[in-house]
N, C-alpha and C positions, 0 to 999 in steps of 0.2 A: 523519559525525555533525555537527550542525548546531551552529556556535558564536552564544551570542546578546552582544550587547554590553548588557550588564545594569548597570543604575547601581549603586554601592557605596550600602550605605544607614547611616546616621551618626544615631547618637542622642546628643546633645549635651546634656548636663546643668550648669545655673546654680545652683548654692548661691548662700548669703547673703552670699559674701564681694568684697569690694570692691577687696581688693588683685590685681593686675592684671586687673581685668576689664576696662576700655578695651581695654588690651593684645591680649589673649584676642579680646575682640570683633572688632579691627580683623586680627588673624591667621586669623578663622574665616570673615570675609567678602573675605578675600582669597582663598581658599580656595574658596570658593563662586564667586566668581565665575572663578577659574583652571578650576578643574575642575565648571563648571555643566551640562555635558553628560555627566557621568562621577559624578557622587556627587548625592545625596539627603541633605541636613542636616535633622533634625527637631530641636527647641530643648525641653528639659522643662526648666521654673523650681521651682526648690522655692518654698515659702512667704515662706520669708527673701529667697529670690534674687527672688520679683516684688517686695518692699519696695525690695533694693539695684537691682535694675536700672531702676525709676523715680526713686528717687534718683540716679542717673548720667544718667538722659535716655535709655537708649538702645532701650526696649520697644516703640516705634514701630519704631525702626531693624530690631531683630530681626525684626519682623512683614511688613517691606518687605523684608529681605534672604534669609531664609532660608524652605524651603517649607512649614514648619507650628510654630506655637509653643503651647505649651501649659504652663499652670500649674497644679502639683500643688491638689491636694482633699484627697484623704487620701494615705497610701502605695500604696495599689490604682489610683487614681484622676488622669491617664489609667493605662491598664492598662500602663504601660510594660515593667514586669517579665515580664511573660507573653511581649509582642513579644520581648524582650532574649533569653527561654528556647525560643520557637520559631523562634529564628534569624533572625526578619524582621529584623536590623540585623546590620552585620558587627563592628560596635564600638560601646561605649559611651565617651563622652568625656566625666569631671567636669572642668570647668575654670572659673575656678577652684572648688576645694575647701573649705569652713571646715574649721576644726581640729574642730568637733561632726562635719561629716558623716565625715570619716577615721576620728576614733574609733572611732564608730558601726561604718563598715563592718569595721575591725579589730577591736573587738568583738564582731562578726556581730550586729549590732542593726539590724534591717531594718523599722524604725518609719515611716521617711517613703519618698517616692516615688524618689528617688535612691539612698536607702542600701538599700533593698527591690532595685530594678536590678539594682545592682551587686553584691550578694550573691546573687542568684538569677543573676546573670550568670558570676558564680565558677562558679556548682555546674553550667554549663550546659557551661562551657568557650569564652565569649567572651569576647575578650579587654578589658578594661578598663584606661582610661588616665585616669587622677588627676594634676593637678597641684593640690596642696597650697598653701595661700596661707600655711601656717606650714610652712617645709620646712625651715628651718636654725635651729640655736640661735642667741639672738643680736637685735640692735635693728635695726629695718628701718625707713625711711619709706617712707609710700606717700600716694599724693595723693587728697584729697577731692575733690568733684565741683565745689567753691568755688575749686580750685586752691591750697588751704592744705598744709601735710605736717602727716602726722599719726605720731608718735612710736610704736611695737609694740614690745614685747618677746618673742622668741617663745621659750617653756620649753621646756624639757629634756622633761617629758611628751609633749608636743605632736609633736616630732621621733619620740618613741618609736612613736608610732602610724603616721609616718611609714613609718618603718622596717619596722615590723611588714608594711605594704602590700607594701612595696616585695618582699616574701619571700612572698608569697602567690601561687599560681602563677594564672597568665592576667591579672596583674595588672600594668601597669605607672606607676610613678609618672614623673612630668615637674614639672621645675625651673622651665620658662620656656615662654612661649607660643609662641617662636619652633620648640621641637621639634614642637608639634602638626605642622609643615607636613611634616618627617620621615616623620610616620606616615601622612599620604594619600599622599604618594610612594610609600610602601612597597605601600601598602592597593591602589592603582592599579596596578601592574606586575604584579598576580597577572590 
């Protein structure tokens, strides 16, 4: 039997969440550099995510550092859900994920590029990793692109959707961008 050293293929989805976006970008850039011969990372950005990555001024950095970058046209374009279902990706990572994206996935509403891909991936048994921006109830302080702090109150309703996601089959909830490194380490052992 001939063993091939096939690259792992990862779909990274970015939603309209600014919370921990820059930290997630830095972790993903580090992973891409560390594993450049072993992993292919394609970036899929939601319509709202497109606005946010431009607001944080990282769109060109995404294009420069990753294999491909696509922006959502509609729930099926680019055709990520089909690629996920057909096993073209080893896993789907959505980080950071807005409370809207988390709620839609938990309620089975597949009307955006990333919610459609996540739900179809769940049905096909593809691992889905999601890092919600609204993970724990209470007050959080986030940094805006201009360096100013923004205080947000995370509500119990948002946390309930996160808890529902955490109980779904083949769906794993992450709290911190650094946890993403462990996912790649695990997949590259296989």
